[in-house]
All heavy atoms as TSV, in Angstrom:
chain	resi	resn	atom	element	x	y	z
A	1	MET	N	N	32.759	36.954	-79.293
A	1	MET	CA	C	33.719	35.883	-79.332
A	1	MET	C	C	34.280	35.620	-77.943
A	1	MET	O	O	34.631	34.502	-77.626
A	1	MET	CB	C	34.844	36.189	-80.317
A	1	MET	CG	C	35.704	34.970	-80.468
A	1	MET	SD	S	37.124	34.952	-81.560
A	1	MET	CE	C	36.871	36.010	-82.859
A	2	GLY	N	N	34.352	36.609	-77.097
A	2	GLY	CA	C	34.881	36.442	-75.758
A	2	GLY	C	C	34.033	35.509	-74.906
A	2	GLY	O	O	34.544	34.743	-74.114
A	3	LYS	N	N	32.710	35.532	-75.075
A	3	LYS	CA	C	31.831	34.667	-74.297
A	3	LYS	C	C	32.043	33.202	-74.656
A	3	LYS	O	O	32.039	32.343	-73.805
A	3	LYS	CB	C	30.376	35.048	-74.519
A	3	LYS	CG	C	29.984	36.336	-73.858
A	3	LYS	CD	C	28.522	36.602	-74.048
A	3	LYS	CE	C	28.131	37.907	-73.394
A	3	LYS	NZ	N	26.709	38.187	-73.544
A	4	LEU	N	N	32.216	32.912	-75.913
A	4	LEU	CA	C	32.416	31.531	-76.345
A	4	LEU	C	C	33.718	30.976	-75.777
A	4	LEU	O	O	33.752	29.860	-75.283
A	4	LEU	CB	C	32.429	31.446	-77.872
A	4	LEU	CG	C	32.587	30.058	-78.471
A	4	LEU	CD1	C	31.442	29.159	-78.030
A	4	LEU	CD2	C	32.628	30.145	-79.984
A	5	ALA	N	N	34.766	31.753	-75.820
A	5	ALA	CA	C	36.066	31.299	-75.341
A	5	ALA	C	C	36.079	31.137	-73.826
A	5	ALA	O	O	36.793	30.299	-73.297
A	5	ALA	CB	C	37.157	32.273	-75.780
A	6	SER	N	N	35.267	31.917	-73.119
A	6	SER	CA	C	35.305	31.858	-71.663
A	6	SER	C	C	34.327	30.846	-71.070
A	6	SER	O	O	34.346	30.616	-69.872
A	6	SER	CB	C	35.013	33.241	-71.083
A	6	SER	OG	O	33.673	33.599	-71.363
A	7	SER	N	N	33.462	30.259	-71.894
A	7	SER	CA	C	32.515	29.295	-71.332
A	7	SER	C	C	33.232	27.990	-70.981
A	7	SER	O	O	34.115	27.538	-71.687
A	7	SER	CB	C	31.373	29.018	-72.319
A	7	SER	OG	O	31.867	28.338	-73.447
A	8	ILE	N	N	32.857	27.435	-69.854
A	8	ILE	CA	C	33.475	26.201	-69.380
A	8	ILE	C	C	32.413	25.113	-69.391
A	8	ILE	O	O	31.318	25.292	-68.847
A	8	ILE	CB	C	34.046	26.378	-67.960
A	8	ILE	CG1	C	35.124	27.448	-67.967
A	8	ILE	CG2	C	34.570	25.056	-67.439
A	8	ILE	CD1	C	35.631	27.803	-66.590
A	9	GLN	N	N	32.737	23.989	-70.010
A	9	GLN	CA	C	31.800	22.879	-70.059
A	9	GLN	C	C	32.338	21.722	-69.231
A	9	GLN	O	O	33.544	21.505	-69.170
A	9	GLN	CB	C	31.597	22.418	-71.500
A	9	GLN	CG	C	30.932	23.452	-72.380
A	9	GLN	CD	C	30.717	22.931	-73.784
A	9	GLN	OE1	O	31.158	21.857	-74.133
A	9	GLN	NE2	N	30.023	23.711	-74.592
A	10	ALA	N	N	31.415	21.011	-68.626
A	10	ALA	CA	C	31.807	19.828	-67.852
A	10	ALA	C	C	32.304	18.753	-68.819
A	10	ALA	O	O	31.791	18.631	-69.931
A	10	ALA	CB	C	30.616	19.315	-67.061
A	11	PRO	N	N	33.299	17.995	-68.410
A	11	PRO	CA	C	33.789	16.932	-69.292
A	11	PRO	C	C	32.705	15.868	-69.514
A	11	PRO	O	O	31.887	15.598	-68.648
A	11	PRO	CB	C	34.976	16.341	-68.527
A	11	PRO	CG	C	34.824	16.805	-67.131
A	11	PRO	CD	C	34.004	18.051	-67.154
A	12	VAL	N	N	32.714	15.294	-70.700
A	12	VAL	CA	C	31.729	14.277	-71.054
A	12	VAL	C	C	32.264	12.903	-70.672
A	12	VAL	O	O	33.403	12.568	-70.973
A	12	VAL	CB	C	31.433	14.331	-72.579
A	12	VAL	CG1	C	30.474	13.234	-72.979
A	12	VAL	CG2	C	30.902	15.700	-72.963
A	13	ASP	N	N	31.437	12.120	-70.022
A	13	ASP	CA	C	31.805	10.766	-69.608
A	13	ASP	C	C	31.485	9.795	-70.745
A	13	ASP	O	O	30.442	9.157	-70.768
A	13	ASP	CB	C	31.035	10.388	-68.338
A	13	ASP	CG	C	31.340	8.974	-67.877
A	13	ASP	OD1	O	32.361	8.399	-68.299
A	13	ASP	OD2	O	30.535	8.441	-67.095
A	14	PHE	N	N	32.392	9.703	-71.723
A	14	PHE	CA	C	32.161	8.858	-72.884
A	14	PHE	C	C	32.070	7.386	-72.506
A	14	PHE	O	O	31.259	6.651	-73.067
A	14	PHE	CB	C	33.259	9.058	-73.936
A	14	PHE	CG	C	33.155	10.368	-74.647
A	14	PHE	CD1	C	34.088	11.356	-74.415
A	14	PHE	CD2	C	32.128	10.620	-75.533
A	14	PHE	CE1	C	33.998	12.576	-75.063
A	14	PHE	CE2	C	32.021	11.826	-76.178
A	14	PHE	CZ	C	32.963	12.816	-75.947
A	15	ASP	N	N	32.867	6.937	-71.555
A	15	ASP	CA	C	32.808	5.539	-71.132
A	15	ASP	C	C	31.434	5.214	-70.543
A	15	ASP	O	O	30.848	4.178	-70.843
A	15	ASP	CB	C	33.903	5.220	-70.115
A	15	ASP	CG	C	35.285	5.161	-70.737
A	15	ASP	OD1	O	35.378	4.931	-71.960
A	15	ASP	OD2	O	36.264	5.345	-69.998
A	16	GLY	N	N	30.921	6.101	-69.712
A	16	GLY	CA	C	29.601	5.892	-69.122
A	16	GLY	C	C	28.502	5.893	-70.169
A	16	GLY	O	O	27.594	5.061	-70.138
A	17	LEU	N	N	28.575	6.836	-71.111
A	17	LEU	CA	C	27.582	6.888	-72.180
A	17	LEU	C	C	27.633	5.633	-73.043
A	17	LEU	O	O	26.596	5.080	-73.417
A	17	LEU	CB	C	27.809	8.125	-73.060
A	17	LEU	CG	C	27.472	9.468	-72.431
A	17	LEU	CD1	C	27.921	10.603	-73.349
A	17	LEU	CD2	C	25.983	9.565	-72.147
A	18	LEU	N	N	28.832	5.178	-73.359
A	18	LEU	CA	C	28.992	3.973	-74.164
A	18	LEU	C	C	28.456	2.753	-73.431
A	18	LEU	O	O	27.722	1.943	-74.015
A	18	LEU	CB	C	30.468	3.778	-74.522
A	18	LEU	CG	C	30.792	2.592	-75.410
A	18	LEU	CD1	C	30.071	2.700	-76.748
A	18	LEU	CD2	C	32.298	2.500	-75.639
A	19	ASN	N	N	28.775	2.609	-72.158
A	19	ASN	CA	C	28.273	1.475	-71.378
A	19	ASN	C	C	26.748	1.487	-71.277
A	19	ASN	O	O	26.096	0.448	-71.427
A	19	ASN	CB	C	28.893	1.460	-69.981
A	19	ASN	CG	C	30.341	1.034	-70.012
A	19	ASN	OD1	O	30.766	0.323	-70.908
A	19	ASN	ND2	N	31.102	1.473	-69.025
A	20	THR	N	N	26.178	2.646	-71.041
A	20	THR	CA	C	24.714	2.759	-70.962
A	20	THR	C	C	24.084	2.405	-72.300
A	20	THR	O	O	23.099	1.665	-72.354
A	20	THR	CB	C	24.304	4.188	-70.541
A	20	THR	OG1	O	24.869	4.472	-69.263
A	20	THR	CG2	C	22.800	4.332	-70.481
A	21	GLY	N	N	24.646	2.915	-73.377
A	21	GLY	CA	C	24.122	2.618	-74.711
A	21	GLY	C	C	24.199	1.145	-75.044
A	21	GLY	O	O	23.251	0.569	-75.594
A	22	LEU	N	N	25.303	0.510	-74.704
A	22	LEU	CA	C	25.446	-0.922	-74.975
A	22	LEU	C	C	24.473	-1.745	-74.140
A	22	LEU	O	O	23.888	-2.715	-74.634
A	22	LEU	CB	C	26.883	-1.377	-74.719
A	22	LEU	CG	C	27.907	-0.917	-75.750
A	22	LEU	CD1	C	29.324	-1.294	-75.311
A	22	LEU	CD2	C	27.602	-1.499	-77.112
A	23	GLN	N	N	24.291	-1.375	-72.875
A	23	GLN	CA	C	23.326	-2.083	-72.025
A	23	GLN	C	C	21.911	-1.954	-72.586
A	23	GLN	O	O	21.152	-2.928	-72.630
A	23	GLN	CB	C	23.378	-1.555	-70.591
A	23	GLN	CG	C	24.615	-1.960	-69.827
A	23	GLN	CD	C	24.709	-3.463	-69.647
A	23	GLN	OE1	O	23.719	-4.138	-69.404
A	23	GLN	NE2	N	25.914	-3.994	-69.794
A	24	ASN	N	N	21.548	-0.758	-73.026
A	24	ASN	CA	C	20.225	-0.546	-73.611
A	24	ASN	C	C	20.059	-1.365	-74.887
A	24	ASN	O	O	19.003	-1.956	-75.128
A	24	ASN	CB	C	19.989	0.934	-73.909
A	24	ASN	CG	C	19.771	1.742	-72.658
A	24	ASN	OD1	O	19.409	1.215	-71.617
A	24	ASN	ND2	N	19.999	3.040	-72.755
A	25	LEU	N	N	21.086	-1.403	-75.710
A	25	LEU	CA	C	21.026	-2.162	-76.952
A	25	LEU	C	C	20.889	-3.658	-76.676
A	25	LEU	O	O	20.101	-4.348	-77.325
A	25	LEU	CB	C	22.284	-1.885	-77.790
A	25	LEU	CG	C	22.306	-2.454	-79.195
A	25	LEU	CD1	C	21.133	-1.939	-80.008
A	25	LEU	CD2	C	23.614	-2.091	-79.878
A	26	MET	N	N	21.614	-4.155	-75.694
A	26	MET	CA	C	21.555	-5.576	-75.365
A	26	MET	C	C	20.201	-5.963	-74.761
A	26	MET	O	O	19.775	-7.114	-74.874
A	26	MET	CB	C	22.696	-5.959	-74.425
A	26	MET	CG	C	24.034	-5.871	-75.122
A	26	MET	SD	S	25.542	-6.309	-74.214
A	26	MET	CE	C	25.127	-6.457	-72.548
A	27	ASN	N	N	19.491	-5.020	-74.161
A	27	ASN	CA	C	18.181	-5.280	-73.559
A	27	ASN	C	C	17.019	-4.832	-74.441
A	27	ASN	O	O	15.864	-4.866	-74.011
A	27	ASN	CB	C	18.073	-4.565	-72.205
A	27	ASN	CG	C	18.984	-5.163	-71.178
A	27	ASN	OD1	O	19.131	-6.380	-71.102
A	27	ASN	ND2	N	19.615	-4.315	-70.394
A	28	LEU	N	N	17.294	-4.435	-75.680
A	28	LEU	CA	C	16.270	-3.857	-76.543
A	28	LEU	C	C	15.103	-4.808	-76.787
A	28	LEU	O	O	13.942	-4.409	-76.704
A	28	LEU	CB	C	16.899	-3.426	-77.874
A	28	LEU	CG	C	16.045	-2.571	-78.777
A	28	LEU	CD1	C	15.623	-1.298	-78.076
A	28	LEU	CD2	C	16.809	-2.236	-80.040
A	29	GLU	N	N	15.384	-6.070	-77.072
A	29	GLU	CA	C	14.305	-7.028	-77.336
A	29	GLU	C	C	13.402	-7.182	-76.113
A	29	GLU	O	O	12.174	-7.161	-76.225
A	29	GLU	CB	C	14.883	-8.375	-77.738
A	29	GLU	CG	C	13.800	-9.408	-78.050
A	29	GLU	CD	C	14.362	-10.750	-78.476
A	29	GLU	OE1	O	15.585	-10.959	-78.388
A	29	GLU	OE2	O	13.559	-11.598	-78.877
A	30	ARG	N	N	14.006	-7.326	-74.945
A	30	ARG	CA	C	13.228	-7.473	-73.711
A	30	ARG	C	C	12.399	-6.218	-73.429
A	30	ARG	O	O	11.222	-6.298	-73.079
A	30	ARG	CB	C	14.154	-7.762	-72.525
A	30	ARG	CG	C	13.403	-7.981	-71.215
A	30	ARG	CD	C	14.356	-8.128	-70.024
A	30	ARG	NE	N	15.256	-7.004	-69.857
A	30	ARG	CZ	C	14.916	-5.826	-69.321
A	30	ARG	NH1	N	13.686	-5.617	-68.918
A	30	ARG	NH2	N	15.798	-4.864	-69.192
A	31	LEU	N	N	13.030	-5.048	-73.615
A	31	LEU	CA	C	12.313	-3.793	-73.383
A	31	LEU	C	C	11.116	-3.655	-74.318
A	31	LEU	O	O	10.045	-3.215	-73.918
A	31	LEU	CB	C	13.257	-2.604	-73.567
A	31	LEU	CG	C	14.340	-2.431	-72.503
A	31	LEU	CD1	C	15.340	-1.367	-72.936
A	31	LEU	CD2	C	13.724	-2.079	-71.174
A	32	TYR	N	N	11.302	-4.065	-75.583
A	32	TYR	CA	C	10.211	-3.964	-76.555
A	32	TYR	C	C	9.096	-4.946	-76.213
A	32	TYR	O	O	7.925	-4.581	-76.189
A	32	TYR	CB	C	10.734	-4.217	-77.971
A	32	TYR	CG	C	9.674	-3.972	-79.021
A	32	TYR	CD1	C	9.439	-2.690	-79.503
A	32	TYR	CD2	C	8.907	-5.011	-79.518
A	32	TYR	CE1	C	8.465	-2.455	-80.443
A	32	TYR	CE2	C	7.929	-4.789	-80.461
A	32	TYR	CZ	C	7.704	-3.515	-80.926
A	32	TYR	OH	O	6.735	-3.291	-81.856
A	33	LYS	N	N	9.450	-6.202	-75.946
A	33	LYS	CA	C	8.436	-7.218	-75.648
A	33	LYS	C	C	7.643	-6.888	-74.394
A	33	LYS	O	O	6.437	-7.121	-74.330
A	33	LYS	CB	C	9.093	-8.589	-75.479
A	33	LYS	CG	C	9.472	-9.235	-76.777
A	33	LYS	CD	C	10.056	-10.612	-76.534
A	33	LYS	CE	C	10.393	-11.295	-77.840
A	33	LYS	NZ	N	10.957	-12.635	-77.632
A	34	ASN	N	N	8.291	-6.355	-73.385
A	34	ASN	CA	C	7.629	-6.066	-72.111
A	34	ASN	C	C	7.049	-4.661	-72.036
A	34	ASN	O	O	6.343	-4.343	-71.074
A	34	ASN	CB	C	8.600	-6.267	-70.947
A	34	ASN	CG	C	9.048	-7.707	-70.819
A	34	ASN	OD1	O	8.324	-8.624	-71.177
A	34	ASN	ND2	N	10.253	-7.912	-70.327
A	35	GLY	N	N	7.344	-3.822	-73.016
A	35	GLY	CA	C	6.908	-2.433	-72.962
A	35	GLY	C	C	5.472	-2.233	-73.385
A	35	GLY	O	O	4.917	-3.024	-74.155
A	36	ASP	N	N	4.866	-1.159	-72.895
A	36	ASP	CA	C	3.530	-0.785	-73.349
A	36	ASP	C	C	3.645	-0.090	-74.707
A	36	ASP	O	O	4.732	0.034	-75.259
A	36	ASP	CB	C	2.835	0.109	-72.315
A	36	ASP	CG	C	3.570	1.419	-72.061
A	36	ASP	OD1	O	4.596	1.680	-72.704
A	36	ASP	OD2	O	3.101	2.188	-71.190
A	37	ILE	N	N	2.543	0.341	-75.261
A	37	ILE	CA	C	2.534	0.929	-76.601
A	37	ILE	C	C	3.393	2.189	-76.663
A	37	ILE	O	O	4.060	2.448	-77.662
A	37	ILE	CB	C	1.092	1.195	-77.096
A	37	ILE	CG1	C	1.080	1.568	-78.577
A	37	ILE	CG2	C	0.427	2.295	-76.277
A	37	ILE	CD1	C	1.446	0.436	-79.487
A	38	VAL	N	N	3.426	2.964	-75.597
A	38	VAL	CA	C	4.232	4.183	-75.576
A	38	VAL	C	C	5.720	3.828	-75.650
A	38	VAL	O	O	6.474	4.434	-76.416
A	38	VAL	CB	C	3.922	5.022	-74.311
A	38	VAL	CG1	C	4.873	6.193	-74.189
A	38	VAL	CG2	C	2.483	5.492	-74.332
A	39	LYS	N	N	6.147	2.823	-74.877
A	39	LYS	CA	C	7.542	2.400	-74.883
A	39	LYS	C	C	7.919	1.844	-76.260
A	39	LYS	O	O	8.988	2.131	-76.790
A	39	LYS	CB	C	7.787	1.349	-73.794
A	39	LYS	CG	C	9.212	0.841	-73.719
A	39	LYS	CD	C	10.252	1.927	-73.554
A	39	LYS	CE	C	10.222	2.561	-72.207
A	39	LYS	NZ	N	11.230	3.629	-72.055
A	40	LYS	N	N	7.017	1.070	-76.870
A	40	LYS	CA	C	7.289	0.514	-78.201
A	40	LYS	C	C	7.442	1.628	-79.228
A	40	LYS	O	O	8.319	1.578	-80.085
A	40	LYS	CB	C	6.192	-0.462	-78.598
A	40	LYS	CG	C	6.263	-1.741	-77.788
A	40	LYS	CD	C	5.162	-2.708	-78.141
A	40	LYS	CE	C	5.328	-3.955	-77.268
A	40	LYS	NZ	N	4.397	-4.987	-77.552
A	41	ARG	N	N	6.610	2.645	-79.147
A	41	ARG	CA	C	6.731	3.782	-80.067
A	41	ARG	C	C	8.054	4.520	-79.859
A	41	ARG	O	O	8.677	4.967	-80.813
A	41	ARG	CB	C	5.561	4.739	-79.886
A	41	ARG	CG	C	4.287	4.220	-80.466
A	41	ARG	CD	C	3.173	5.224	-80.322
A	41	ARG	NE	N	1.948	4.689	-80.906
A	41	ARG	CZ	C	0.857	5.396	-81.065
A	41	ARG	NH1	N	0.807	6.650	-80.675
A	41	ARG	NH2	N	-0.203	4.850	-81.608
A	42	GLU	N	N	8.469	4.661	-78.606
A	42	GLU	CA	C	9.748	5.315	-78.320
A	42	GLU	C	C	10.903	4.528	-78.923
A	42	GLU	O	O	11.818	5.111	-79.524
A	42	GLU	CB	C	9.964	5.434	-76.813
A	42	GLU	CG	C	9.113	6.463	-76.134
A	42	GLU	CD	C	9.295	6.467	-74.620
A	42	GLU	OE1	O	10.094	5.658	-74.099
A	42	GLU	OE2	O	8.638	7.280	-73.965
A	43	ILE	N	N	10.870	3.205	-78.789
A	43	ILE	CA	C	11.943	2.372	-79.327
A	43	ILE	C	C	11.971	2.452	-80.846
A	43	ILE	O	O	13.022	2.679	-81.447
A	43	ILE	CB	C	11.789	0.915	-78.848
A	43	ILE	CG1	C	12.051	0.837	-77.337
A	43	ILE	CG2	C	12.724	-0.012	-79.611
A	43	ILE	CD1	C	11.687	-0.491	-76.705
A	44	ILE	N	N	10.811	2.296	-81.478
A	44	ILE	CA	C	10.757	2.361	-82.944
A	44	ILE	C	C	11.161	3.751	-83.422
A	44	ILE	O	O	11.898	3.894	-84.399
A	44	ILE	CB	C	9.353	1.986	-83.447
A	44	ILE	CG1	C	9.087	0.513	-83.160
A	44	ILE	CG2	C	9.217	2.268	-84.935
A	44	ILE	CD1	C	7.655	0.083	-83.391
A	45	GLY	N	N	10.693	4.782	-82.724
A	45	GLY	CA	C	11.041	6.145	-83.105
A	45	GLY	C	C	12.522	6.443	-82.972
A	45	GLY	O	O	13.071	7.249	-83.718
A	46	SER	N	N	13.193	5.769	-82.040
A	46	SER	CA	C	14.633	5.990	-81.904
A	46	SER	C	C	15.415	5.283	-83.009
A	46	SER	O	O	16.512	5.693	-83.356
A	46	SER	CB	C	15.120	5.512	-80.527
A	46	SER	OG	O	15.072	4.108	-80.434
A	47	ILE	N	N	14.833	4.222	-83.567
A	47	ILE	CA	C	15.480	3.503	-84.658
A	47	ILE	C	C	15.206	4.198	-85.993
A	47	ILE	O	O	16.089	4.317	-86.839
A	47	ILE	CB	C	15.005	2.039	-84.696
A	47	ILE	CG1	C	15.435	1.327	-83.418
A	47	ILE	CG2	C	15.546	1.320	-85.926
A	47	ILE	CD1	C	14.804	-0.038	-83.223
A	48	TYR	N	N	13.961	4.632	-86.197
A	48	TYR	CA	C	13.544	5.297	-87.432
A	48	TYR	C	C	13.009	6.687	-87.090
A	48	TYR	O	O	11.802	6.916	-87.119
A	48	TYR	CB	C	12.441	4.498	-88.129
A	48	TYR	CG	C	12.836	3.091	-88.477
A	48	TYR	CD1	C	12.384	2.021	-87.724
A	48	TYR	CD2	C	13.661	2.845	-89.555
A	48	TYR	CE1	C	12.738	0.725	-88.048
A	48	TYR	CE2	C	14.028	1.548	-89.884
A	48	TYR	CZ	C	13.556	0.495	-89.123
A	48	TYR	OH	O	13.912	-0.770	-89.443
A	49	PRO	N	N	13.878	7.643	-86.753
A	49	PRO	CA	C	13.402	8.941	-86.272
A	49	PRO	C	C	12.807	9.850	-87.346
A	49	PRO	O	O	12.079	10.770	-87.022
A	49	PRO	CB	C	14.655	9.572	-85.676
A	49	PRO	CG	C	15.773	8.960	-86.440
A	49	PRO	CD	C	15.322	7.549	-86.731
A	50	GLU	N	N	13.096	9.616	-88.602
A	50	GLU	CA	C	12.667	10.538	-89.633
A	50	GLU	C	C	11.247	10.241	-90.109
A	50	GLU	O	O	10.966	9.224	-90.709
A	50	GLU	CB	C	13.634	10.556	-90.819
A	50	GLU	CG	C	13.852	9.233	-91.521
A	50	GLU	CD	C	14.804	8.288	-90.825
A	50	GLU	OE1	O	15.675	8.734	-90.086
A	50	GLU	OE2	O	14.649	7.082	-91.019
A	51	ASN	N	N	10.330	11.115	-89.773
A	51	ASN	CA	C	8.955	11.077	-90.251
A	51	ASN	C	C	8.252	9.749	-90.019
A	51	ASN	O	O	7.580	9.228	-90.899
A	51	ASN	CB	C	8.900	11.441	-91.742
A	51	ASN	CG	C	9.448	12.823	-91.996
A	51	ASN	OD1	O	9.189	13.745	-91.235
A	51	ASN	ND2	N	10.218	12.980	-93.045
A	52	LEU	N	N	8.369	9.191	-88.840
A	52	LEU	CA	C	7.696	7.952	-88.500
A	52	LEU	C	C	6.213	8.228	-88.316
A	52	LEU	O	O	5.819	9.151	-87.616
A	52	LEU	CB	C	8.283	7.369	-87.212
A	52	LEU	CG	C	7.709	6.031	-86.770
A	52	LEU	CD1	C	8.127	4.942	-87.752
A	52	LEU	CD2	C	8.199	5.695	-85.388
A	53	THR	N	N	5.369	7.421	-88.970
A	53	THR	CA	C	3.928	7.597	-88.884
A	53	THR	C	C	3.287	6.305	-88.404
A	53	THR	O	O	3.511	5.249	-88.990
A	53	THR	CB	C	3.341	7.972	-90.261
A	53	THR	OG1	O	3.976	9.153	-90.728
A	53	THR	CG2	C	1.854	8.197	-90.179
A	54	ILE	N	N	2.508	6.394	-87.354
A	54	ILE	CA	C	1.730	5.263	-86.863
A	54	ILE	C	C	0.275	5.688	-87.004
A	54	ILE	O	O	-0.193	6.586	-86.314
A	54	ILE	CB	C	2.080	4.937	-85.398
A	54	ILE	CG1	C	3.560	4.615	-85.266
A	54	ILE	CG2	C	1.217	3.787	-84.892
A	54	ILE	CD1	C	4.057	4.454	-83.857
A	55	ASP	N	N	-0.455	5.050	-87.940
A	55	ASP	CA	C	-1.794	5.521	-88.266
A	55	ASP	C	C	-2.919	4.612	-87.782
A	55	ASP	O	O	-4.064	4.775	-88.157
A	55	ASP	CB	C	-1.914	5.742	-89.770
A	55	ASP	CG	C	-1.701	4.473	-90.571
A	55	ASP	OD1	O	-1.642	3.382	-89.982
A	55	ASP	OD2	O	-1.592	4.576	-91.801
A	56	GLY	N	N	-2.622	3.637	-86.953
A	56	GLY	CA	C	-3.655	2.729	-86.475
A	56	GLY	C	C	-3.754	1.460	-87.305
A	56	GLY	O	O	-4.274	0.457	-86.854
A	57	PHE	N	N	-3.267	1.516	-88.536
A	57	PHE	CA	C	-3.296	0.348	-89.411
A	57	PHE	C	C	-1.901	-0.199	-89.658
A	57	PHE	O	O	-1.731	-1.323	-90.083
A	57	PHE	CB	C	-3.942	0.691	-90.756
A	57	PHE	CG	C	-5.358	1.154	-90.612
A	57	PHE	CD1	C	-5.680	2.492	-90.721
A	57	PHE	CD2	C	-6.374	0.249	-90.343
A	57	PHE	CE1	C	-6.982	2.921	-90.580
A	57	PHE	CE2	C	-7.679	0.663	-90.198
A	57	PHE	CZ	C	-7.989	2.004	-90.318
A	58	GLY	N	N	-0.912	0.609	-89.433
A	58	GLY	CA	C	0.454	0.182	-89.664
A	58	GLY	C	C	1.433	1.276	-89.305
A	58	GLY	O	O	1.052	2.359	-88.864
A	59	VAL	N	N	2.694	0.970	-89.501
A	59	VAL	CA	C	3.774	1.911	-89.222
A	59	VAL	C	C	4.532	2.120	-90.514
A	59	VAL	O	O	4.842	1.179	-91.227
A	59	VAL	CB	C	4.727	1.348	-88.145
A	59	VAL	CG1	C	5.886	2.286	-87.897
A	59	VAL	CG2	C	3.969	1.059	-86.866
A	60	ARG	N	N	4.808	3.370	-90.844
A	60	ARG	CA	C	5.590	3.634	-92.041
A	60	ARG	C	C	6.509	4.815	-91.818
A	60	ARG	O	O	6.292	5.628	-90.933
A	60	ARG	CB	C	4.719	3.893	-93.265
A	60	ARG	CG	C	3.455	4.519	-93.029
A	60	ARG	CD	C	2.545	4.560	-94.238
A	60	ARG	NE	N	1.405	5.302	-93.761
A	60	ARG	CZ	C	1.179	6.567	-94.036
A	60	ARG	NH1	N	1.937	7.210	-94.857
A	60	ARG	NH2	N	0.176	7.184	-93.507
A	61	THR	N	N	7.549	4.868	-92.603
A	61	THR	CA	C	8.462	6.010	-92.608
A	61	THR	C	C	8.313	6.716	-93.943
A	61	THR	O	O	7.775	6.155	-94.895
A	61	THR	CB	C	9.929	5.561	-92.419
A	61	THR	OG1	O	10.257	4.653	-93.445
A	61	THR	CG2	C	10.121	4.910	-91.071
A	62	ALA	N	N	8.786	7.926	-94.002
A	62	ALA	CA	C	8.712	8.680	-95.248
A	62	ALA	C	C	9.585	7.991	-96.296
A	62	ALA	O	O	10.630	7.422	-95.982
A	62	ALA	CB	C	9.200	10.110	-95.015
A	63	PRO	N	N	9.176	8.034	-97.558
A	63	PRO	CA	C	9.988	7.419	-98.616
A	63	PRO	C	C	11.324	8.143	-98.767
A	63	PRO	O	O	11.423	9.338	-98.516
A	63	PRO	CB	C	9.133	7.571	-99.870
A	63	PRO	CG	C	8.109	8.605	-99.546
A	63	PRO	CD	C	7.961	8.651	-98.063
A	64	ALA	N	N	12.340	7.391	-99.161
A	64	ALA	CA	C	13.666	7.977	-99.393
A	64	ALA	C	C	13.610	8.904	-100.582
A	64	ALA	O	O	12.940	8.629	-101.570
A	64	ALA	CB	C	14.685	6.877	-99.613
A	65	GLU	N	N	14.314	10.003	-100.477
A	65	GLU	CA	C	14.325	10.971	-101.588
A	65	GLU	C	C	15.490	10.758	-102.485
A	65	GLU	O	O	16.504	10.301	-102.174
A	65	GLU	CB	C	14.361	12.392	-101.017
A	65	GLU	CG	C	13.106	12.702	-100.261
A	65	GLU	CD	C	13.126	14.124	-99.731
A	65	GLU	OE1	O	13.978	14.936	-100.127
A	65	GLU	OE2	O	12.270	14.431	-98.924
């Protein structure tokens, strides 16, 4: 327990993270249209991270349980 209490973490820049996230969101369409297949997969995977499957014929996610 002493190690946990004594660890020091750098403060998180929430304003910077929020601004970066909003800029990325506002540019999402442009990034997708101009991106190669790897970039498109990264974007889709960030939107649908759970069990995304790209099989050459289509893209699907796992069915809801």
